C-alpha positions in Angstrom: 76.5 76.9 152.0 79.8 75.3 152.7 80.3 72.5 155.0 82.6 72.7 158.1 86.0 71.4 157.7 86.4 68.0 158.8 89.3 66.2 161.1 90.0 62.2 160.7 91.1 60.4 164.2 91.9 57.0 165.2 92.8 57.9 169.4 90.0 55.4 170.4 93.1 52.8 169.2 94.3 52.1 172.7 98.3 51.2 172.1 99.4 48.7 175.7 102.6 50.8 176.7 104.6 49.6 179.8 104.7 51.7 183.2 106.4 54.8 182.7 107.0 54.5 178.3 107.9 58.1 177.4 105.0 58.2 174.9 102.2 61.0 175.6 99.8 58.6 173.8 96.9 60.7 175.3 97.5 64.0 174.1 95.7 63.0 171.4 92.3 62.4 172.8 93.5 65.7 174.1 93.7 67.9 171.0 90.4 66.4 169.6 88.5 67.9 173.1 90.4 71.1 172.5 88.6 71.2 168.8 85.3 69.8 170.0 84.9 72.2 172.4 86.0 75.2 169.2 83.1 73.9 167.7 84.0 74.8 164.4 85.4 71.2 162.7 83.3 67.6 162.1 85.0 64.8 163.5 85.5 61.3 161.4 86.7 58.4 162.8 89.9 57.7 160.5 89.7 54.1 158.3 92.3 51.5 157.5 95.1 52.2 154.7 95.2 49.0 152.9 98.1 47.2 153.0 98.8 47.3 148.9 99.1 51.5 149.2 101.2 52.0 152.4 103.6 49.4 150.0 103.6 52.1 147.7 106.3 53.7 150.1 107.4 50.6 151.7 108.7 46.8 151.4 106.4 44.3 151.4 108.4 42.7 153.8 108.4 44.9 156.4 104.7 45.8 155.5 103.5 42.4 155.7 106.0 41.6 158.9 104.5 44.2 161.1 100.6 42.9 160.6 101.6 39.4 161.4 103.9 40.4 164.2 107.1 38.9 163.2 109.4 41.9 163.0 112.7 41.4 164.0 113.9 42.0 167.5 115.7 44.7 166.8 113.4 46.8 164.0 110.5 46.8 167.1 112.9 48.3 169.4 114.0 51.0 167.1 110.7 51.8 166.7 109.9 51.9 170.2 106.7 50.9 170.7 105.6 46.8 171.5 104.0 45.0 168.9 100.2 44.6 169.5 97.5 44.4 167.6 96.7 47.3 169.0 99.4 49.3 167.6 98.1 47.3 164.0 95.2 48.9 164.3 96.4 52.6 165.6 99.0 52.3 162.6 96.7 51.5 159.6 94.3 54.3 161.1 97.0 56.3 160.9 97.7 56.7 157.2 94.0 56.1 156.8 93.1 59.5 158.2 96.1 61.4 156.4 95.1 59.4 152.7 91.5 60.8 154.0 92.4 64.4 154.9 94.7 64.5 152.1 90.9 63.8 149.7 89.8 66.8 151.8 92.5 69.0 150.9 92.6 68.6 147.3 89.2 68.6 146.9 88.5 71.8 149.2 92.0 73.5 150.0 93.2 71.8 153.1 92.6 68.7 155.1 93.2 68.0 158.7 94.6 64.3 160.4 94.5 64.4 164.6 98.0 61.3 164.1 100.4 61.0 161.3 103.5 63.0 160.7 105.1 60.1 160.8 108.7 61.3 159.6 110.8 58.9 160.8 109.9 55.7 159.3 112.1 54.4 156.5 111.2 52.4 153.3 112.1 48.6 154.8 112.0 49.6 158.5 110.7 52.1 161.2 112.0 54.4 163.7 111.0 57.2 166.4 107.8 55.8 166.9 107.0 55.8 163.9 106.0 52.4 162.3 104.9 53.4 158.5 105.7 57.3 156.8 102.3 58.8 156.5 104.0 61.2 154.2 105.3 59.1 152.0 102.4 57.1 151.1 100.3 59.9 150.7 103.3 61.3 148.5 103.3 58.0 146.3 100.0 56.9 145.8 98.3 60.6 143.9 101.4 60.5 141.6 100.5 56.7 141.4 96.3 58.2 140.4 98.1 61.0 137.9 96.8 63.4 140.6 99.7 65.3 141.7 103.1 65.9 139.8 104.9 67.2 142.4 104.8 67.4 146.6 106.4 69.5 149.0 107.1 68.5 153.0 107.1 71.0 154.6 108.2 69.5 158.0 108.7 71.6 161.3 108.9 69.1 163.7 112.0 69.3 166.2 113.1 66.4 164.8 114.6 66.0 161.6 111.9 64.2 159.3 115.0 61.8 158.2 112.6 58.9 156.8 110.7 61.8 154.4 114.6 62.9 153.4 115.4 59.3 152.8 112.8 57.7 151.1 112.2 61.2 148.7 116.1 61.7 148.3 116.5 61.3 144.4 113.1 61.5 143.7 113.1 66.0 141.9 109.6 66.1 142.6 109.4 66.4 145.8 111.1 69.0 147.9 111.4 68.2 151.3 112.3 70.6 153.9 112.8 70.1 157.8 113.7 72.7 160.1 114.6 71.2 163.2 117.1 70.9 166.9 120.5 70.7 165.1 121.8 68.4 168.9 118.9 66.2 168.9 117.2 63.0 167.0 117.6 61.8 164.8 121.4 61.8 165.9 122.6 60.3 162.8 120.8 62.8 160.0 119.8 63.1 156.9 119.9 65.8 153.7 116.7 67.2 152.9 116.3 68.7 150.0 116.9 71.8 152.1 117.6 71.6 155.8 117.6 74.4 158.5 118.8 73.2 161.8 118.2 75.7 165.2 120.7 75.5 167.6 119.6 74.3 171.5 117.1 77.6 173.0 116.5 78.8 169.5 113.5 81.6 170.5 110.6 83.0 168.2 112.7 85.9 166.5 115.4 83.4 165.3 112.9 80.6 164.3 110.9 82.8 162.4 113.2 84.6 160.7 114.7 81.0 158.9 111.3 80.0 158.3 110.4 83.9 156.2 113.3 83.2 153.9 112.9 80.0 153.4 108.6 79.7 152.2 109.7 81.1 148.8 111.5 78.8 148.1 108.9 76.0 149.2 106.1 77.7 146.6 109.0 78.3 143.9 109.5 74.3 143.7 105.6 75.1 142.0 103.6 71.4 144.3 100.6 70.5 143.2 100.7 69.8 147.6 102.1 70.3 150.6 102.3 68.2 153.2 102.7 70.0 156.6 104.1 68.0 159.9 103.0 70.5 162.3 104.5 68.8 165.4 105.1 71.4 168.4 107.4 69.8 170.0 109.9 73.0 169.8 107.9 74.6 172.6 110.1 75.6 175.5 108.1 73.4 177.9 108.8 70.5 175.5 110.9 67.7 177.1 112.6 66.6 174.6 112.6 69.5 171.9 115.2 71.6 173.6 114.5 74.6 171.8 112.1 77.7 173.3 109.4 78.5 171.6 106.2 80.2 172.9 102.6 79.1 172.0 102.7 82.2 170.2 105.4 81.9 168.0 104.1 78.3 167.0 100.9 80.1 166.1 102.6 83.1 163.5 104.3 79.5 162.8 101.1 78.3 161.8 100.1 81.5 160.5 103.0 81.7 157.8 102.9 78.6 156.5 98.9 78.4 156.2 99.2 82.6 154.5 101.6 81.1 152.1 99.9 78.3 150.6 96.7 80.5 150.2 98.8 83.0 148.8 100.0 80.4 146.3 96.7 78.5 146.1 98.3 74.8 147.1 96.5 72.9 148.7 97.3 71.7 152.5 97.2 68.8 153.7 98.1 68.7 157.9 99.6 65.6 160.2 99.6 66.0 163.7 103.5 64.8 164.5 105.5 65.1 167.8 105.3 67.2 171.2 106.2 65.8 174.5 105.8 69.1 177.3 105.5 68.8 180.9 102.7 70.0 181.5 101.3 68.2 178.6 97.9 70.3 178.4 100.4 73.4 176.5 101.1 70.3 173.8 97.6 69.4 173.6 96.3 73.2 173.0 99.2 73.9 170.2 98.3 71.1 168.3 95.0 73.1 168.3 95.7 76.3 167.9 97.3 74.7 164.0 94.4 73.4 163.1 92.1 76.5 164.9 94.4 78.7 163.3 94.1 76.6 158.9 90.4 77.0 159.8 90.6 81.0 160.0 93.1 81.8 157.1 92.6 78.6 154.9 88.8 79.6 154.9 89.3 82.7 154.2 89.7 82.7 150.8 86.1 81.3 150.8 84.3 83.8 153.1 84.0 81.6 155.7 86.7 81.4 157.9 85.9 81.2 161.7 85.3 84.7 163.7 
């Protein structure tokens, strides 16, 4: 009998934020509760990633300064979170969750982290609520172990994955795809291998047409692993998104990606990414739908899909 899929979480690590801070930290616990109610998954506390593994993708001085709380104030401002021991624990667990979920993906076809997707973090500094780039760490780690040669990042967060794009800008064995809002953060875009920049107000039909047309190019690259940055901030109700997708449109987005992974036989790691809807329940539901879609589509090949 096949085991239930595991999802890694770190929402129990609190980050003290000032009153009025715009980051919806409690969404992570909301997502886990949605998924717990579905009765499909086992939940595993994410372990801490080790600094030497993080340093495969980040400058050692930046890593050590963050851990010690001695980063320059300007860098802390760009990250967007005040430094705290809680932030350190949360960050290490977020990266650790992606590393563990990548192991599950390589073993069983897919793995999920209920955090991560911190695609704005650069080699030597953080940005946009991202400290370390878990996507880059996973790729560098698996390649250092000769587990994969090539990797593809499918980033569908409404904000361009600028940190990931820059880290792998000159790496021919990593294909970065970013589908994002043209007029949204970051306002200085980097160059992904494939960038699809969408106009304000783009709806389901336009979005899904672009996705369907680009997915064959992604899999022609023949990656050993796909990392899916599955942000849901393209929802029409998102306060930072500027696009107009529906919950049903996002479900179809996820179905297309996971179906392509299954048909190509490529393992996929799912990271959470952004979501800032008002009401926040829409964000939590959209995130949960992604993992439920994965459990359904990616389990079909093994004959143990969910009903």
